[in-house]
CHARMM-style PDB file with segment names, atoms N, HN, CA, C and O in Angstrom:
ATOM      1  N   MET     1     -21.364 -24.944  22.927  1.00  0.00      PROA
ATOM      2  CA  MET     1     -19.979 -25.778  22.761  1.00  0.00      PROA
ATOM      3  C   MET     1     -18.738 -24.865  22.867  1.00  0.00      PROA
ATOM      4  O   MET     1     -18.499 -23.723  22.475  1.00  0.00      PROA
ATOM      5  N   GLU     2     -18.182 -25.609  23.406  1.00  0.00      PROA
ATOM      6  HN  GLU     2     -18.376 -26.537  23.724  1.00  0.00      PROA
ATOM      7  CA  GLU     2     -16.932 -25.293  23.812  1.00  0.00      PROA
ATOM      8  C   GLU     2     -15.802 -25.248  22.758  1.00  0.00      PROA
ATOM      9  O   GLU     2     -15.800 -25.968  21.759  1.00  0.00      PROA
ATOM     10  N   ARG     3     -14.932 -24.432  23.031  1.00  0.00      PROA
ATOM     11  HN  ARG     3     -14.934 -23.847  23.842  1.00  0.00      PROA
ATOM     12  CA  ARG     3     -13.823 -24.192  21.944  1.00  0.00      PROA
ATOM     13  C   ARG     3     -12.908 -25.486  22.341  1.00  0.00      PROA
ATOM     14  O   ARG     3     -12.725 -25.902  23.485  1.00  0.00      PROA
ATOM     15  N   LYS     4     -12.205 -26.200  20.739  1.00  0.00      PROA
ATOM     16  HN  LYS     4     -12.354 -25.862  19.810  1.00  0.00      PROA
ATOM     17  CA  LYS     4     -11.150 -27.006  22.036  1.00  0.00      PROA
ATOM     18  C   LYS     4      -9.487 -26.132  21.129  1.00  0.00      PROA
ATOM     19  O   LYS     4      -8.415 -26.253  21.723  1.00  0.00      PROA
ATOM     20  N   MET     5      -9.511 -25.566  20.147  1.00  0.00      PROA
ATOM     21  HN  MET     5     -10.381 -25.468  19.664  1.00  0.00      PROA
ATOM     22  CA  MET     5      -7.859 -24.780  19.947  1.00  0.00      PROA
ATOM     23  C   MET     5      -8.001 -23.836  20.275  1.00  0.00      PROA
ATOM     24  O   MET     5      -9.003 -23.141  20.440  1.00  0.00      PROA
ATOM     25  N   ARG     6      -6.497 -23.628  20.481  1.00  0.00      PROA
ATOM     26  HN  ARG     6      -5.683 -24.192  20.348  1.00  0.00      PROA
ATOM     27  CA  ARG     6      -6.514 -22.287  20.881  1.00  0.00      PROA
ATOM     28  C   ARG     6      -6.513 -21.620  19.311  1.00  0.00      PROA
ATOM     29  O   ARG     6      -6.454 -22.209  18.232  1.00  0.00      PROA
ATOM     30  N   ASN     7      -6.649 -19.407  19.756  1.00  0.00      PROA
ATOM     31  HN  ASN     7      -6.697 -18.929  20.632  1.00  0.00      PROA
ATOM     32  CA  ASN     7      -6.717 -19.185  18.906  1.00  0.00      PROA
ATOM     33  C   ASN     7      -5.225 -19.264  18.064  1.00  0.00      PROA
ATOM     34  O   ASN     7      -4.290 -19.781  18.675  1.00  0.00      PROA
ATOM     35  N   VAL     8      -5.045 -18.886  17.016  1.00  0.00      PROA
ATOM     36  HN  VAL     8      -5.805 -18.466  16.520  1.00  0.00      PROA
ATOM     37  CA  VAL     8      -3.731 -18.637  16.265  1.00  0.00      PROA
ATOM     38  C   VAL     8      -2.929 -17.266  15.528  1.00  0.00      PROA
ATOM     39  O   VAL     8      -3.150 -16.925  14.366  1.00  0.00      PROA
ATOM     40  N   HSD     9      -2.357 -16.853  16.075  1.00  0.00      PROA
ATOM     41  HN  HSD     9      -2.178 -17.130  17.019  1.00  0.00      PROA
ATOM     42  CA  HSD     9      -2.017 -15.711  15.431  1.00  0.00      PROA
ATOM     43  C   HSD     9      -1.622 -15.636  13.947  1.00  0.00      PROA
ATOM     44  O   HSD     9      -1.003 -16.686  13.775  1.00  0.00      PROA
ATOM     45  N   PRO    10      -1.641 -15.007  12.851  1.00  0.00      PROA
ATOM     46  CA  PRO    10      -0.940 -15.474  11.872  1.00  0.00      PROA
ATOM     47  C   PRO    10       0.666 -15.254  11.620  1.00  0.00      PROA
ATOM     48  O   PRO    10       1.351 -15.495  10.626  1.00  0.00      PROA
ATOM     49  N   GLY    11       0.989 -14.726  12.851  1.00  0.00      PROA
ATOM     50  HN  GLY    11       0.433 -14.531  13.658  1.00  0.00      PROA
ATOM     51  CA  GLY    11       2.586 -14.762  12.310  1.00  0.00      PROA
ATOM     52  C   GLY    11       3.110 -15.500  12.994  1.00  0.00      PROA
ATOM     53  O   GLY    11       4.311 -15.336  13.207  1.00  0.00      PROA
ATOM     54  N   GLU    12       2.340 -16.695  13.653  1.00  0.00      PROA
ATOM     55  HN  GLU    12       1.364 -16.828  13.479  1.00  0.00      PROA
ATOM     56  CA  GLU    12       2.842 -18.202  13.906  1.00  0.00      PROA
ATOM     57  C   GLU    12       2.814 -18.982  12.872  1.00  0.00      PROA
ATOM     58  O   GLU    12       3.563 -19.923  12.605  1.00  0.00      PROA
ATOM     59  N   ILE    13       1.970 -18.586  12.323  1.00  0.00      PROA
ATOM     60  HN  ILE    13       1.362 -17.822  12.540  1.00  0.00      PROA
ATOM     61  CA  ILE    13       1.649 -19.824  10.655  1.00  0.00      PROA
ATOM     62  C   ILE    13       2.767 -19.250  10.206  1.00  0.00      PROA
ATOM     63  O   ILE    13       3.811 -19.901  10.257  1.00  0.00      PROA
ATOM     64  N   LEU    14       2.765 -18.055   9.732  1.00  0.00      PROA
ATOM     65  HN  LEU    14       1.918 -17.526   9.691  1.00  0.00      PROA
ATOM     66  CA  LEU    14       3.662 -17.281   8.288  1.00  0.00      PROA
ATOM     67  C   LEU    14       5.336 -18.048   8.631  1.00  0.00      PROA
ATOM     68  O   LEU    14       6.165 -18.499   7.840  1.00  0.00      PROA
ATOM     69  N   LYS    15       5.363 -17.911  10.674  1.00  0.00      PROA
ATOM     70  HN  LYS    15       4.690 -17.545  11.316  1.00  0.00      PROA
ATOM     71  CA  LYS    15       6.660 -18.614  10.721  1.00  0.00      PROA
ATOM     72  C   LYS    15       7.350 -19.577  10.724  1.00  0.00      PROA
ATOM     73  O   LYS    15       8.581 -19.572  10.757  1.00  0.00      PROA
ATOM     74  N   MET    16       6.409 -20.821  10.677  1.00  0.00      PROA
ATOM     75  HN  MET    16       5.409 -20.825  10.650  1.00  0.00      PROA
ATOM     76  CA  MET    16       6.064 -22.241  10.820  1.00  0.00      PROA
ATOM     77  C   MET    16       5.970 -22.477   9.263  1.00  0.00      PROA
ATOM     78  O   MET    16       6.728 -23.347   8.835  1.00  0.00      PROA
ATOM     79  N   GLU    17       5.311 -21.961   8.522  1.00  0.00      PROA
ATOM     80  HN  GLU    17       4.695 -21.254   8.870  1.00  0.00      PROA
ATOM     81  CA  GLU    17       4.930 -22.761   7.196  1.00  0.00      PROA
ATOM     82  C   GLU    17       6.161 -21.752   6.536  1.00  0.00      PROA
ATOM     83  O   GLU    17       6.931 -22.604   6.094  1.00  0.00      PROA
ATOM     84  N   LEU    18       6.609 -20.784   6.307  1.00  0.00      PROA
ATOM     85  HN  LEU    18       5.983 -20.091   6.666  1.00  0.00      PROA
ATOM     86  CA  LEU    18       7.218 -20.099   5.511  1.00  0.00      PROA
ATOM     87  C   LEU    18       8.334 -20.135   5.858  1.00  0.00      PROA
ATOM     88  O   LEU    18       8.971 -20.721   4.983  1.00  0.00      PROA
ATOM     89  N   ILE    19       9.203 -19.720   6.968  1.00  0.00      PROA
ATOM     90  HN  ILE    19       8.685 -19.243   7.679  1.00  0.00      PROA
ATOM     91  CA  ILE    19      10.259 -19.085   7.563  1.00  0.00      PROA
ATOM     92  C   ILE    19      10.834 -20.779   7.791  1.00  0.00      PROA
ATOM     93  O   ILE    19      11.609 -21.308   6.994  1.00  0.00      PROA
ATOM     94  N   GLU    20      10.384 -21.353   8.808  1.00  0.00      PROA
ATOM     95  HN  GLU    20       9.754 -20.923   9.456  1.00  0.00      PROA
ATOM     96  CA  GLU    20      10.823 -22.441   9.268  1.00  0.00      PROA
ATOM     97  C   GLU    20      10.447 -24.074   8.039  1.00  0.00      PROA
ATOM     98  O   GLU    20      11.355 -24.827   7.686  1.00  0.00      PROA
ATOM     99  N   GLY    21       9.426 -24.204   7.744  1.00  0.00      PROA
ATOM    100  HN  GLY    21       8.688 -23.592   8.030  1.00  0.00      PROA
ATOM    101  CA  GLY    21       8.796 -25.110   6.651  1.00  0.00      PROA
ATOM    102  C   GLY    21       9.348 -24.999   5.200  1.00  0.00      PROA
ATOM    103  O   GLY    21       9.717 -25.996   4.579  1.00  0.00      PROA
ATOM    104  N   ARG    22       9.383 -23.860   4.740  1.00  0.00      PROA
ATOM    105  HN  ARG    22       9.084 -23.051   5.244  1.00  0.00      PROA
ATOM    106  CA  ARG    22      10.042 -23.797   3.279  1.00  0.00      PROA
ATOM    107  C   ARG    22      11.156 -23.304   3.052  1.00  0.00      PROA
ATOM    108  O   ARG    22      11.693 -23.105   1.962  1.00  0.00      PROA
ATOM    109  N   ARG    23      11.674 -23.015   4.488  1.00  0.00      PROA
ATOM    110  HN  ARG    23      11.238 -23.176   5.373  1.00  0.00      PROA
ATOM    111  CA  ARG    23      13.168 -21.844   4.642  1.00  0.00      PROA
ATOM    112  C   ARG    23      13.053 -20.610   3.921  1.00  0.00      PROA
ATOM    113  O   ARG    23      13.855 -20.453   3.001  1.00  0.00      PROA
ATOM    114  N   LEU    24      12.263 -19.746   4.137  1.00  0.00      PROA
ATOM    115  HN  LEU    24      11.611 -19.873   4.884  1.00  0.00      PROA
ATOM    116  CA  LEU    24      12.047 -18.018   3.005  1.00  0.00      PROA
ATOM    117  C   LEU    24      12.598 -17.391   3.815  1.00  0.00      PROA
ATOM    118  O   LEU    24      12.374 -17.772   4.964  1.00  0.00      PROA
ATOM    119  N   SER    25      13.440 -16.316   3.680  1.00  0.00      PROA
ATOM    120  HN  SER    25      13.622 -16.006   2.747  1.00  0.00      PROA
ATOM    121  CA  SER    25      13.818 -15.139   4.096  1.00  0.00      PROA
ATOM    122  C   SER    25      12.510 -14.336   4.482  1.00  0.00      PROA
ATOM    123  O   SER    25      11.397 -14.650   4.061  1.00  0.00      PROA
ATOM    124  N   VAL    26      12.770 -13.218   5.366  1.00  0.00      PROA
ATOM    125  HN  VAL    26      13.674 -12.964   5.708  1.00  0.00      PROA
ATOM    126  CA  VAL    26      11.728 -12.109   5.349  1.00  0.00      PROA
ATOM    127  C   VAL    26      11.786 -11.481   4.277  1.00  0.00      PROA
ATOM    128  O   VAL    26      10.771 -10.953   3.822  1.00  0.00      PROA
ATOM    129  N   ASN    27      12.731 -11.420   3.779  1.00  0.00      PROA
ATOM    130  HN  ASN    27      13.555 -11.849   4.148  1.00  0.00      PROA
ATOM    131  CA  ASN    27      13.042 -10.595   2.306  1.00  0.00      PROA
ATOM    132  C   ASN    27      12.725 -11.308   1.183  1.00  0.00      PROA
ATOM    133  O   ASN    27      12.672 -10.642   0.149  1.00  0.00      PROA
ATOM    134  N   GLN    28      12.475 -12.604   1.093  1.00  0.00      PROA
ATOM    135  HN  GLN    28      12.518 -13.145   1.933  1.00  0.00      PROA
ATOM    136  CA  GLN    28      11.468 -13.326   0.641  1.00  0.00      PROA
ATOM    137  C   GLN    28      10.070 -13.421   0.168  1.00  0.00      PROA
ATOM    138  O   GLN    28       9.577 -13.470  -0.959  1.00  0.00      PROA
ATOM    139  N   ILE    29       9.445 -13.434   1.684  1.00  0.00      PROA
ATOM    140  HN  ILE    29       9.845 -13.394   2.600  1.00  0.00      PROA
ATOM    141  CA  ILE    29       8.089 -13.335   1.932  1.00  0.00      PROA
ATOM    142  C   ILE    29       7.902 -11.993   1.496  1.00  0.00      PROA
ATOM    143  O   ILE    29       7.156 -12.021   0.517  1.00  0.00      PROA
ATOM    144  N   ALA    30       8.181 -11.042   1.728  1.00  0.00      PROA
ATOM    145  HN  ALA    30       8.787 -11.020   2.523  1.00  0.00      PROA
ATOM    146  CA  ALA    30       7.788  -9.683   1.595  1.00  0.00      PROA
ATOM    147  C   ALA    30       7.677  -9.214  -0.195  1.00  0.00      PROA
ATOM    148  O   ALA    30       6.747  -8.583  -0.699  1.00  0.00      PROA
ATOM    149  N   GLU    31       8.756  -9.670  -0.817  1.00  0.00      PROA
ATOM    150  HN  GLU    31       9.511 -10.182  -0.407  1.00  0.00      PROA
ATOM    151  CA  GLU    31       8.710  -9.662  -2.431  1.00  0.00      PROA
ATOM    152  C   GLU    31       7.685 -10.531  -2.753  1.00  0.00      PROA
ATOM    153  O   GLU    31       6.805 -10.100  -3.498  1.00  0.00      PROA
ATOM    154  N   LEU    32       7.602 -11.880  -2.271  1.00  0.00      PROA
ATOM    155  HN  LEU    32       8.317 -12.231  -1.666  1.00  0.00      PROA
ATOM    156  CA  LEU    32       6.239 -12.611  -2.780  1.00  0.00      PROA
ATOM    157  C   LEU    32       5.095 -12.308  -2.257  1.00  0.00      PROA
ATOM    158  O   LEU    32       4.065 -12.931  -2.513  1.00  0.00      PROA
ATOM    159  N   LEU    33       5.150 -11.503  -1.616  1.00  0.00      PROA
ATOM    160  HN  LEU    33       5.987 -10.997  -1.408  1.00  0.00      PROA
ATOM    161  CA  LEU    33       3.620 -10.783  -1.095  1.00  0.00      PROA
ATOM    162  C   LEU    33       3.113  -9.746  -1.579  1.00  0.00      PROA
ATOM    163  O   LEU    33       1.918  -9.451  -1.598  1.00  0.00      PROA
ATOM    164  N   ASN    34       4.391  -8.893  -2.169  1.00  0.00      PROA
ATOM    165  HN  ASN    34       5.361  -9.133  -2.153  1.00  0.00      PROA
ATOM    166  CA  ASN    34       4.347  -7.551  -2.687  1.00  0.00      PROA
ATOM    167  C   ASN    34       4.200  -6.595  -1.418  1.00  0.00      PROA
ATOM    168  O   ASN    34       3.321  -5.734  -1.448  1.00  0.00      PROA
ATOM    169  N   THR    35       4.949  -6.706  -0.412  1.00  0.00      PROA
ATOM    170  HN  THR    35       5.663  -7.405  -0.388  1.00  0.00      PROA
ATOM    171  CA  THR    35       4.685  -5.547   1.201  1.00  0.00      PROA
ATOM    172  C   THR    35       6.096  -5.299   1.468  1.00  0.00      PROA
ATOM    173  O   THR    35       7.082  -5.593   0.792  1.00  0.00      PROA
ATOM    174  N   SER    36       5.980  -4.605   2.766  1.00  0.00      PROA
ATOM    175  HN  SER    36       5.179  -4.366   3.315  1.00  0.00      PROA
ATOM    176  CA  SER    36       7.604  -4.243   2.830  1.00  0.00      PROA
ATOM    177  C   SER    36       7.707  -5.265   3.578  1.00  0.00      PROA
ATOM    178  O   SER    36       6.811  -6.087   3.772  1.00  0.00      PROA
ATOM    179  N   ILE    37       9.271  -5.288   4.245  1.00  0.00      PROA
ATOM    180  HN  ILE    37       9.998  -4.620   4.088  1.00  0.00      PROA
ATOM    181  CA  ILE    37       9.650  -5.740   4.929  1.00  0.00      PROA
ATOM    182  C   ILE    37       9.396  -5.833   6.405  1.00  0.00      PROA
ATOM    183  O   ILE    37       9.305  -6.855   7.085  1.00  0.00      PROA
ATOM    184  N   LEU    38       9.305  -4.667   6.750  1.00  0.00      PROA
ATOM    185  HN  LEU    38       9.379  -3.837   6.198  1.00  0.00      PROA
ATOM    186  CA  LEU    38       8.780  -4.103   8.070  1.00  0.00      PROA
ATOM    187  C   LEU    38       7.076  -4.365   8.195  1.00  0.00      PROA
ATOM    188  O   LEU    38       6.489  -4.110   9.246  1.00  0.00      PROA
ATOM    189  N   ASP    39       6.618  -4.714   7.417  1.00  0.00      PROA
ATOM    190  HN  ASP    39       7.095  -4.921   6.563  1.00  0.00      PROA
ATOM    191  CA  ASP    39       5.092  -5.291   7.362  1.00  0.00      PROA
ATOM    192  C   ASP    39       5.298  -6.855   7.948  1.00  0.00      PROA
ATOM    193  O   ASP    39       4.566  -7.336   8.813  1.00  0.00      PROA
ATOM    194  N   ILE    40       6.303  -7.485   7.390  1.00  0.00      PROA
ATOM    195  HN  ILE    40       6.898  -7.094   6.687  1.00  0.00      PROA
ATOM    196  CA  ILE    40       6.269  -8.575   7.456  1.00  0.00      PROA
ATOM    197  C   ILE    40       6.827  -8.833   8.779  1.00  0.00      PROA
ATOM    198  O   ILE    40       6.371  -9.819   9.358  1.00  0.00      PROA
ATOM    199  N   PHE    41       7.781  -8.102   9.412  1.00  0.00      PROA
ATOM    200  HN  PHE    41       8.151  -7.301   8.941  1.00  0.00      PROA
ATOM    201  CA  PHE    41       8.214  -8.173  10.755  1.00  0.00      PROA
ATOM    202  C   PHE    41       7.688  -7.789  11.648  1.00  0.00      PROA
ATOM    203  O   PHE    41       8.234  -8.003  12.730  1.00  0.00      PROA
ATOM    204  N   ASN    42       6.386  -7.044  11.629  1.00  0.00      PROA
ATOM    205  HN  ASN    42       5.942  -6.871  10.749  1.00  0.00      PROA
ATOM    206  CA  ASN    42       5.002  -6.607  12.347  1.00  0.00      PROA
ATOM    207  C   ASN    42       4.437  -7.685  12.581  1.00  0.00      PROA
ATOM    208  O   ASN    42       4.370  -8.302  13.644  1.00  0.00      PROA
ATOM    209  N   VAL    43       3.838  -8.036  11.147  1.00  0.00      PROA
ATOM    210  HN  VAL    43       3.892  -7.536  10.283  1.00  0.00      PROA
ATOM    211  CA  VAL    43       3.188  -9.607  12.264  1.00  0.00      PROA
ATOM    212  C   VAL    43       3.836 -10.795  12.385  1.00  0.00      PROA
ATOM    213  O   VAL    43       2.984 -11.605  12.751  1.00  0.00      PROA
ATOM    214  N   LEU    44       4.889 -11.330  12.273  1.00  0.00      PROA
ATOM    215  HN  LEU    44       5.581 -10.672  11.976  1.00  0.00      PROA
ATOM    216  CA  LEU    44       5.750 -12.254  12.940  1.00  0.00      PROA
ATOM    217  C   LEU    44       5.694 -11.713  14.323  1.00  0.00      PROA
ATOM    218  O   LEU    44       5.342 -12.553  15.151  1.00  0.00      PROA
ATOM    219  N   ASN    45       5.975 -10.414  14.834  1.00  0.00      PROA
ATOM    220  HN  ASN    45       6.261  -9.731  14.161  1.00  0.00      PROA
ATOM    221  CA  ASN    45       6.175  -9.982  16.371  1.00  0.00      PROA
ATOM    222  C   ASN    45       5.052  -9.243  16.811  1.00  0.00      PROA
ATOM    223  O   ASN    45       5.086  -8.146  17.369  1.00  0.00      PROA
ATOM    224  N   GLY    46       3.689 -10.161  16.416  1.00  0.00      PROA
ATOM    225  HN  GLY    46       3.662 -11.051  15.962  1.00  0.00      PROA
ATOM    226  CA  GLY    46       2.301 -10.115  16.797  1.00  0.00      PROA
ATOM    227  C   GLY    46       1.771  -8.545  16.887  1.00  0.00      PROA
ATOM    228  O   GLY    46       0.959  -8.250  17.764  1.00  0.00      PROA
ATOM    229  N   TYR    47       2.282  -7.493  15.902  1.00  0.00      PROA
ATOM    230  HN  TYR    47       2.941  -7.732  15.189  1.00  0.00      PROA
ATOM    231  CA  TYR    47       1.831  -6.167  15.726  1.00  0.00      PROA
ATOM    232  C   TYR    47       0.868  -6.320  14.658  1.00  0.00      PROA
ATOM    233  OT1 TYR    47       0.259  -5.340  14.231  1.00  0.00      PROA
TER     234      TYR     47
END
């Protein structure tokens, strides 16, 4: 069976749903997820 959907990086989903969709800042996301701002930036940038 052939795949019809492309692989999506978690950072793309984070950006679409939280930053663009809910208008949250990186700081707010880091606080809500109880993680560092650097971790959020790394996910957003594909690291």
